[in-house]
RODO-2510 file (C-alpha; in nm, 4 decimals, decimal comma):
residues 397
     n   res          X          Y          Z
     1     x    15,6464     6,4984    19,4283
     2     x    15,7387     6,7418    19,7035
     3     x    15,4975     7,0310    19,7289
     4     x    15,6199     7,3791    19,8088
     5     x    15,4069     7,6749    19,7193
     6     x    15,6406     7,9541    19,6121
     7     x    15,5070     8,3011    19,5440
     8     x    15,6612     8,5202    19,2766
     9     x    15,4948     8,8347    19,1416
    10     x    15,6667     9,1231    18,9696
    11     x    15,9745     9,1230    19,1916
    12     x    16,1864     8,8210    19,1047
    13     x    16,4549     8,9083    19,3585
    14     x    16,3505     9,0026    19,7118
    15     x    16,5625     9,1918    19,9611
    16     x    16,4566     9,0487    20,2945
    17     x    16,4316     9,2385    20,6171
    18     x    16,3242     8,9992    20,8926
    19     x    16,2398     9,1969    21,2063
    20     x    16,3532     9,0813    21,5452
    21     x    16,0844     8,8713    21,7192
    22     x    15,8228     9,0942    21,8782
    23     x    15,8009     9,0971    22,2568
    24     x    15,4565     9,0881    22,4135
    25     x    15,3563     9,2628    22,7336
    26     x    15,4109     8,9319    22,9155
    27     x    15,7692     8,9201    22,7934
    28     x    15,7211     8,6257    22,5561
    29     x    15,8517     8,6237    22,2005
    30     x    15,6760     8,5368    21,8768
    31     x    15,9258     8,3958    21,6293
    32     x    15,7057     8,1752    21,4101
    33     x    15,6595     8,4331    21,1376
    34     x    15,8470     8,6368    20,8803
    35     x    15,7735     8,9758    20,7277
    36     x    15,9871     9,0841    20,4326
    37     x    15,9661     9,4335    20,2832
    38     x    16,2085     9,6860    20,1364
    39     x    16,2164     9,9056    20,4475
    40     x    16,2714     9,7684    20,8011
    41     x    16,0076     9,9967    20,9523
    42     x    15,7504     9,8598    20,7090
    43     x    15,8491     9,5053    20,8035
    44     x    15,8120     9,5948    21,1691
    45     x    15,4650     9,7373    21,1015
    46     x    15,3534     9,4003    20,9672
    47     x    15,5255     9,2134    21,2488
    48     x    15,3376     9,4206    21,5061
    49     x    15,0053     9,2965    21,3630
    50     x    15,1226     8,9363    21,3899
    51     x    15,2401     8,9890    21,7451
    52     x    14,8968     9,1301    21,8317
    53     x    14,7213     8,8175    21,7050
    54     x    14,6650     8,9089    21,3417
    55     x    14,7327     8,6797    21,0489
    56     x    14,9259     8,7117    20,7232
    57     x    14,6476     8,9101    20,5542
    58     x    14,6366     9,1647    20,8366
    59     x    15,0148     9,1941    20,8409
    60     x    15,0418     9,2271    20,4621
    61     x    14,7852     9,5079    20,4641
    62     x    14,9676     9,6862    20,7469
    63     x    15,3010     9,6437    20,5673
    64     x    15,1516     9,7784    20,2425
    65     x    15,0206    10,0876    20,4161
    66     x    15,3503    10,1414    20,5960
    67     x    15,5441    10,1099    20,2698
    68     x    15,3307    10,3899    20,1284
    69     x    15,4594    10,6051    20,4140
    70     x    15,8275    10,5096    20,4393
    71     x    15,8906    10,4354    20,0681
    72     x    15,6671    10,6920    19,8971
    73     x    15,8563    10,6708    19,5686
    74     x    15,7710    10,3007    19,5305
    75     x    15,4082    10,2580    19,6327
    76     x    15,1124    10,4162    19,8073
    77     x    14,7369    10,4525    19,8381
    78     x    14,7177    10,6165    19,4961
    79     x    14,8611    10,3106    19,3231
    80     x    14,7685     9,9457    19,2980
    81     x    14,9100     9,5974    19,2706
    82     x    14,8660     9,2216    19,2978
    83     x    14,8245     8,9944    19,6007
    84     x    14,8616     8,6169    19,6130
    85     x    14,7299     8,4549    19,9310
    86     x    14,7709     8,0976    20,0558
    87     x    14,5296     7,9954    20,3310
    88     x    14,6767     7,7065    20,5257
    89     x    14,3587     7,5618    20,6788
    90     x    14,2107     7,4641    20,3428
    91     x    14,5266     7,4946    20,1271
    92     x    14,3579     7,7370    19,8882
    93     x    14,5256     7,9981    19,6700
    94     x    14,3618     8,3303    19,5834
    95     x    14,4999     8,5951    19,3502
    96     x    14,3676     8,9507    19,3876
    97     x    14,4274     9,1970    19,1042
    98     x    14,3945     9,5513    19,2394
    99     x    14,5928     9,7335    18,9750
   100     x    14,4985    10,0844    18,8754
   101     x    14,2688    10,1142    18,5727
   102     x    14,2348    10,3786    18,3054
   103     x    13,9527    10,6343    18,3193
   104     x    13,6519    10,5489    18,1017
   105     x    13,7330    10,8285    17,8556
   106     x    14,0969    10,7273    17,8061
   107     x    14,1993    10,6325    17,4525
   108     x    14,4739    10,4077    17,3236
   109     x    14,6498    10,6957    17,1468
   110     x    14,6167    10,9593    17,4212
   111     x    14,9928    10,9596    17,4768
   112     x    15,0878    10,9664    17,1090
   113     x    15,3089    11,2695    17,0649
   114     x    15,2231    11,4985    16,7741
   115     x    15,5736    11,6286    16,8078
   116     x    15,8648    11,4300    16,9429
   117     x    15,9327    11,6531    17,2386
   118     x    16,0372    11,5747    17,5910
   119     x    15,7192    11,7368    17,7213
   120     x    15,5034    11,5076    17,5067
   121     x    15,6926    11,1998    17,6204
   122     x    15,6401    11,2941    17,9839
   123     x    15,2590    11,2932    17,9673
   124     x    15,2347    10,9230    18,0519
   125     x    15,4601    10,9686    18,3552
   126     x    15,3963    11,3173    18,4923
   127     x    15,0751    11,5154    18,5284
   128     x    14,7055    11,4397    18,5370
   129     x    14,6986    11,2068    18,2358
   130     x    14,9492    10,9761    18,4059
   131     x    14,7106    10,9114    18,6962
   132     x    14,5057    10,5918    18,6966
   133     x    14,2011    10,5097    18,9069
   134     x    14,3583    10,4055    19,2351
   135     x    14,3344    10,0392    19,3352
   136     x    14,5308     9,9962    19,6578
   137     x    14,2576    10,0936    19,9072
   138     x    14,0174     9,8471    19,7439
   139     x    14,2870     9,5796    19,7310
   140     x    14,3664     9,6173    20,0990
   141     x    13,9967     9,6042    20,1863
   142     x    13,9489     9,2900    19,9748
   143     x    14,2464     9,1123    20,1296
   144     x    14,1373     9,1950    20,4840
   145     x    13,7677     9,1198    20,4323
   146     x    13,8417     8,7807    20,2773
   147     x    14,1181     8,6603    20,5048
   148     x    14,1941     8,9096    20,7831
   149     x    14,1047     8,8898    21,1488
   150     x    14,1671     9,2432    21,2790
   151     x    13,9659     9,5639    21,2296
   152     x    14,0922     9,8190    20,9792
   153     x    14,1548    10,0708    21,2563
   154     x    14,4234     9,8387    21,3986
   155     x    14,5698     9,7623    21,0585
   156     x    14,6263    10,1287    20,9705
   157     x    14,7671    10,2151    21,3157
   158     x    15,1380    10,1359    21,2494
   159     x    15,1394    10,3345    20,9231
   160     x    14,9516    10,6203    21,0895
   161     x    15,2129    10,6336    21,3646
   162     x    15,4984    10,6410    21,1125
   163     x    15,3335    10,9203    20,9143
   164     x    15,2445    11,1319    21,2167
   165     x    15,5512    11,0751    21,4368
   166     x    15,8124    11,0309    21,1660
   167     x    16,0141    10,7645    20,9848
   168     x    16,3760    10,7203    20,8794
   169     x    16,4530    10,8153    20,5199
   170     x    16,6022    10,5122    20,3427
   171     x    16,8976    10,5070    20,1063
   172     x    16,6716    10,3876    19,8241
   173     x    16,4312    10,6815    19,8643
   174     x    16,7232    10,9239    19,8745
   175     x    16,8581    10,7788    19,5474
   176     x    16,5194    10,8170    19,3798
   177     x    16,4805    11,1730    19,5071
   178     x    16,8231    11,2596    19,3704
   179     x    16,7067    11,1455    19,0247
   180     x    16,3535    11,2875    19,0172
   181     x    16,3531    11,5258    19,3101
   182     x    16,2978    11,8446    19,1124
   183     x    15,9777    11,7084    18,9588
   184     x    15,8632    11,5344    19,2768
   185     x    15,9100    11,8423    19,4907
   186     x    15,6801    12,0541    19,2744
   187     x    15,4015    11,8955    19,4745
   188     x    15,3410    12,1119    19,7829
   189     x    15,2880    11,8149    20,0160
   190     x    15,6103    11,6510    19,8999
   191     x    15,7957    11,9818    19,9277
   192     x    15,6794    12,0196    20,2866
   193     x    15,7992    11,6681    20,3696
   194     x    16,1409    11,6832    20,2042
   195     x    16,2549    12,0369    20,2735
   196     x    16,6278    12,0717    20,2269
   197     x    16,8647    11,8069    20,0922
   198     x    16,7421    11,4487    20,1593
   199     x    16,9833    11,2599    20,3849
   200     x    16,9747    10,8893    20,4685
   201     x    16,8360    10,8381    20,8175
   202     x    16,6811    11,1826    20,8488
   203     x    16,3429    11,1970    21,0237
   204     x    16,0469    11,2663    20,7945
   205     x    15,6785    11,3199    20,8722
   206     x    15,3713    11,3214    20,6483
   207     x    15,0904    11,4740    20,8510
   208     x    14,8480    11,4905    20,5565
   209     x    14,8880    11,1189    20,4883
   210     x    14,8481    11,0435    20,8596
   211     x    14,5069    11,2109    20,8505
   212     x    14,4053    11,0118    20,5420
   213     x    14,5150    10,6854    20,7019
   214     x    14,3177    10,7573    21,0166
   215     x    14,0066    10,8246    20,8092
   216     x    14,0661    10,5057    20,6086
   217     x    14,0719    10,3136    20,9341
   218     x    13,7233    10,4320    21,0253
   219     x    13,5541    10,4783    20,6859
   220     x    13,7124    10,1979    20,4847
   221     x    13,7634    10,1988    20,1089
   222     x    13,4490    10,4056    20,0421
   223     x    13,6467    10,7093    20,1610
   224     x    13,8308    10,7109    19,8275
   225     x    13,5697    10,5820    19,5843
   226     x    13,2390    10,7390    19,6879
   227     x    13,3155    10,9195    20,0132
   228     x    13,4748    11,2389    20,1363
   229     x    13,7998    11,2087    19,9388
   230     x    13,6504    11,1130    19,6023
   231     x    13,5644    11,4729    19,5140
   232     x    13,9086    11,6137    19,6044
   233     x    14,0744    11,3346    19,4032
   234     x    13,8710    11,4177    19,0925
   235     x    13,9339    11,7912    19,1265
   236     x    14,3081    11,7472    19,1804
   237     x    14,3470    11,5184    18,8796
   238     x    14,1427    11,7466    18,6530
   239     x    14,3417    12,0484    18,7677
   240     x    14,6499    11,8820    18,6212
   241     x    14,4857    11,7759    18,2960
   242     x    14,3651    11,4278    18,3915
   243     x    14,0447    11,2438    18,3006
   244     x    13,9274    11,0683    18,6178
   245     x    13,5638    11,1283    18,7109
   246     x    13,3478    11,0454    19,0120
   247     x    13,1911    10,7677    18,8041
   248     x    13,5366    10,6159    18,7401
   249     x    13,6070    10,6014    19,1123
   250     x    13,2653    10,4586    19,1992
   251     x    13,2984    10,1895    18,9304
   252     x    13,6366    10,0571    19,0436
   253     x    13,6422     9,6873    19,1370
   254     x    13,9208     9,4453    19,2194
   255     x    13,9398     9,1257    19,0111
   256     x    13,9951     8,7808    19,1607
   257     x    14,1870     8,5603    18,9171
   258     x    14,3119     8,2024    18,9058
   259     x    14,6819     8,1818    19,0004
   260     x    14,9292     8,0484    18,7468
   261     x    15,0751     7,7115    18,8423
   262     x    15,3547     7,4897    18,7207
   263     x    15,5819     7,1990    18,8131
   264     x    15,9594     7,2336    18,8098
   265     x    16,2612     7,1047    19,0002
   266     x    16,0438     6,8666    19,2022
   267     x    15,8124     7,1367    19,3355
   268     x    15,4734     7,2821    19,2569
   269     x    15,4951     7,6553    19,1925
   270     x    15,2142     7,9095    19,2258
   271     x    15,2533     8,2586    19,0898
   272     x    15,0790     8,5556    18,9322
   273     x    14,8730     8,5247    18,6124
   274     x    14,8405     8,7957    18,3503
   275     x    14,8229     9,0943    18,3501
   276     x    15,1334     9,0362    18,5622
   277     x    15,3966     8,9017    18,3241
   278     x    15,6285     8,7923    18,6059
   279     x    15,4521     8,4603    18,6564
   280     x    15,5023     8,3393    18,3007
   281     x    15,8610     8,4652    18,3123
   282     x    15,9568     8,2700    18,6232
   283     x    15,7825     7,9454    18,5225
   284     x    15,9518     7,9518    18,1815
   285     x    16,2853     8,0206    18,3477
   286     x    16,2369     7,7303    18,5891
   287     x    16,1612     7,4925    18,3015
   288     x    16,4902     7,5899    18,1377
   289     x    16,6813     7,5459    18,4615
   290     x    16,5367     7,1982    18,5063
   291     x    16,6751     7,1083    18,1637
   292     x    17,0151     7,2694    18,2184
   293     x    17,0799     7,1733    18,5820
   294     x    16,9422     6,8201    18,6144
   295     x    17,1261     6,7160    18,9336
   296     x    17,2253     6,8751    19,2639
   297     x    17,5876     6,8719    19,1508
   298     x    17,4984     7,1157    18,8740
   299     x    17,3623     7,3660    19,1283
   300     x    17,7053     7,4593    19,2606
   301     x    17,9061     7,7785    19,2187
   302     x    17,9439     7,9553    18,8854
   303     x    17,7394     7,7069    18,6733
   304     x    17,4320     7,7819    18,8831
   305     x    17,4631     8,1595    18,8451
   306     x    17,5427     8,1320    18,4761
   307     x    17,2337     7,9169    18,4130
   308     x    17,0122     8,1502    18,6177
   309     x    17,1170     8,4534    18,4149
   310     x    17,0786     8,2750    18,0821
   311     x    16,7358     8,1398    18,1803
   312     x    16,5929     8,4919    18,2145
   313     x    16,6963     8,6227    17,8738
   314     x    16,4406     8,4519    17,6498
   315     x    16,1432     8,4790    17,8885
   316     x    16,2082     8,8494    17,9395
   317     x    16,2097     8,9042    17,5645
   318     x    15,8704     8,7303    17,5524
   319     x    15,7532     8,9551    17,8333
   320     x    15,8609     9,2639    17,6463
   321     x    15,7224     9,1708    17,3051
   322     x    15,4095     8,9639    17,3676
   323     x    15,2700     9,0275    17,7154
   324     x    14,9745     9,2544    17,7906
   325     x    14,6502     9,2875    17,9826
   326     x    14,4299     8,9991    17,8738
   327     x    14,1213     9,2073    17,9519
   328     x    14,2116     9,4186    17,6493
   329     x    14,4510     9,2267    17,4222
   330     x    14,5029     8,8687    17,3120
   331     x    14,8228     8,7172    17,4523
   332     x    14,9442     8,4018    17,2698
   333     x    15,0170     8,2022    17,5860
   334     x    14,9691     7,8610    17,4203
   335     x    15,2177     7,9462    17,1470
   336     x    15,4631     8,0984    17,3931
   337     x    15,4547     7,7906    17,6180
   338     x    15,4620     7,5269    17,3431
   339     x    15,6975     7,2401    17,4400
   340     x    15,8748     7,2454    17,1025
   341     x    15,9444     7,6186    17,1364
   342     x    16,0824     7,5723    17,4858
   343     x    16,2983     7,2793    17,3751
   344     x    16,4408     7,4866    17,0893
   345     x    16,5204     7,7689    17,3318
   346     x    16,6847     7,5295    17,5767
   347     x    16,9050     7,3881    17,2994
   348     x    17,0687     7,7295    17,2513
   349     x    17,2312     7,7181    17,5958
   350     x    17,6100     7,7062    17,6196
   351     x    17,7481     7,6094    17,9638
   352     x    18,0537     7,8283    17,9203
   353     x    17,9357     8,1308    17,7239
   354     x    17,7067     8,4260    17,8040
   355     x    17,4963     8,4664    17,4906
   356     x    17,3083     8,7721    17,3612
   357     x    16,9434     8,7689    17,4650
   358     x    16,8326     8,7544    17,0999
   359     x    16,9824     8,4056    17,0712
   360     x    16,6981     8,2825    17,2927
   361     x    16,4268     8,4902    17,1236
   362     x    16,2228     8,2203    16,9424
   363     x    15,9982     8,4766    16,7661
   364     x    15,6405     8,3799    16,6905
   365     x    15,4838     8,4010    16,3449
   366     x    15,2137     8,6309    16,4743
   367     x    15,1226     8,9955    16,3973
   368     x    15,2584     9,1248    16,7280
   369     x    15,3968     9,4757    16,7572
   370     x    15,7039     9,4816    16,9848
   371     x    15,7004     9,7448    17,2553
   372     x    15,9770     9,9026    17,4565
   373     x    15,9632     9,9214    17,8321
   374     x    16,0962    10,2023    18,0453
   375     x    16,3319    10,1322    18,3330
   376     x    16,0783    10,1002    18,6153
   377     x    16,1897    10,1741    18,9704
   378     x    15,8488    10,2548    19,1166
   379     x    15,7483     9,9143    19,2517
   380     x    15,7743     9,7395    19,5875
   381     x    15,7300     9,3795    19,6994
   382     x    15,6500     9,2249    20,0360
   383     x    15,5927     8,8777    20,1716
   384     x    15,4429     8,7601    20,5018
   385     x    15,4323     8,4126    20,6565
   386     x    15,2381     8,3758    20,9814
   387     x    15,2428     8,1136    21,2551
   388     x    14,9479     7,9246    21,1048
   389     x    15,1246     7,8802    20,7726
   390     x    14,9256     8,1415    20,5833
   391     x    15,1294     8,3293    20,3229
   392     x    15,0699     8,6656    20,1585
   393     x    15,2831     8,7834    19,8682
   394     x    15,2141     9,1321    19,7377
   395     x    15,3553     9,3553    19,4666
   396     x    15,2454     9,7166    19,4894
   397     x    15,3329    10,0165    19,2754
***
């Protein structure tokens, strides 16, 4: 069997921005690497670490931090995410879960609306109660301490420069600001950054974030969890009705999990385990595609695209109705992945018809309460491959 480790987290479709090869002071070019992110200046931030001798972990951390500057509506230090890292020298895979967590005093019904009002529905998305204990600083520190080769001061430098000297406003950020700008701009820091009507390509600075990044480079993750910024974080969240305490920040820990693996289409695939539902979704989809497109001739033109679209319908229904955080709920993975269930789903496929998603549902005889999911646009994905063959794949939100 051919072996190709393919990394898929929450983002199943990546928009790639491969920077031009970086020129060194001696005039030579490094072209043996790729950095892919959703903003070219973030990609270039990661590429600059590789050109300076860093590896994929260093570059992924630098890209993450830069994304928090140039795509502030998609990710940032106040959020969290997942990182999957392949180390070439020993061919090991490590999955780092640095998602945000709920405060200790949070309850499962804290967002239940006593009255069905728009204000009640907004509590999980806007205001202090919507804020989780931040995970990104700890995730970056974990990634760099385990696999990186450069000091944190160098890793934060590209993002610090973008925040202090300015970055180009992307079309995606402008679109998001047009949808949620009124709410976003109630924050005084955001209002200072985006004064006037946002325009694609306009130059934006974030001096406050630049200062935080510089301090992160010297103090490390403790700055946010037990250090100088922990108190201001707690006070700001409480001011807006949130629950985070100093003890919540001090108790935060990343979790290292075993990656999810599977065989399909002649390759070995490695991806994200729960609580990310994307890994199960893609592996289930690949199994269906292997059944529906058995030869290379089937992977041509319209049949390929039709099969791809159909293969996502059933797995995404599973994701919506059965997936959750296995630290808190039981997810019926064995039942979901049962060969007979997958075979029954595959048998529903029609090579010439686009079928309703419910046709592929295959509901389980389990007491599971279906949940609805909001349209989520606040997530970013990046991938880095360095000259040694190390690979970092990160989803941050």
